N, C-alpha and C positions, 0 to 999 in steps of 0.2 A: 392569819392570813397570809398564804406566801406566795411569791408573786405568778407563781404559773394559774392561782385563783385567778386572780383579777378580771383576769379577762370575761368569766362567766358571771360575776358579780353586776346587781342592777344599782341605782341609785345614786346621789351624787357625794363624792366622796372629798372633806374638807383635809388640804393641805395641810402639814406637820405645824408650816410656820404661820396659819389662822387659826390652828386650834384654842388658842387662850382665848382670843379675841372673840371667836363664837361659842365657846360658852359664858364668855362674861356677859353678852347678846343674849342670852339663849331665850327664844321666845316658843314654846310652844303650840304646832300649831295638829291639828287634831285629824287634819290628813294625812299625813308624814307619818313614817315609821324613823323611829332615830336608834342610832347601835354605835359606840366603841370598841373601838379594836384595842385592847390595853396588854403588858406584860407585867407583871410586878416583880418586883428584884429578884427574890429567889425563886419564881417560878421556869420552865424550858419551854414552854410553847410561850402561844399568842393566846389571848380569848376575847370573844365579846359578847357585850350587854347590850341589851335593848331599855331604854330609857326616854320618860317624857319632863323629868324634873332636873333643873341642876341648881345647887347650893354654893356658891361660889367662898372660898375659906380665905384664908392667910396662905402668903407665898406662892399663889397659882396650884393648889391645891382645890380639890373641886369634889360635892357629892353628887353622886351621880344617881339616880331614884326611878325604878319604876311604878308610879302607884298609878291600881286600879280599883275605881268604886263600881260598885253594883246596888242596884235599890230592891229588894225583893220583898213584899208583902208591907209595902211602908217603913221597913228599915232597910239604913243605908250601913253597907259592908264595905271595908276599907282593908284591901289588902297589897302588896307590895314585897320590894327588893332595893337597898341601896349599896354603891361599892363606895370609895374613896381613894380617888385617883389625885396623882401630881401630874405635871405636865411631863415628864421623863418618861411616866409608865405608859401615857398615852400615844398610841401608834395612829390612830387615821379615827376620824369620823362617818358616818358613810347616813347617807339621807335616803330613806327610799320615798316613791309616791308610789303605792300600792297601783293606783292605776294603769301604771307602767310594764308592768307585766304580768306574766301571766300563768297561772299554774294547774295544775289536774292533782286530784286525791283520787285514789285509788280505794274500795272499798271490797268487804264480800259480800 
């Protein structure tokens, strides 16, 4: 996320100094969407990951995960992805309220 893109992003951005406390006290609210912007040690670009679960590890390391649960024909299916990040790698956290923005989907 470069500086020129910050103007068109929606949602509340958690500042660098508040990230550790925010993740330690993270409580998932199904109404909001949560995104972390990060850069790993050998990566040249910033990446973004959507998450809904946080596990606090030792030495300010966090496992951020996106877990999804679907029920189909009385069978529960789980899927998801996770990433382990430390505070140095995390650039920002963005909390988005989907009700605050509108989007249009074009189809054929």
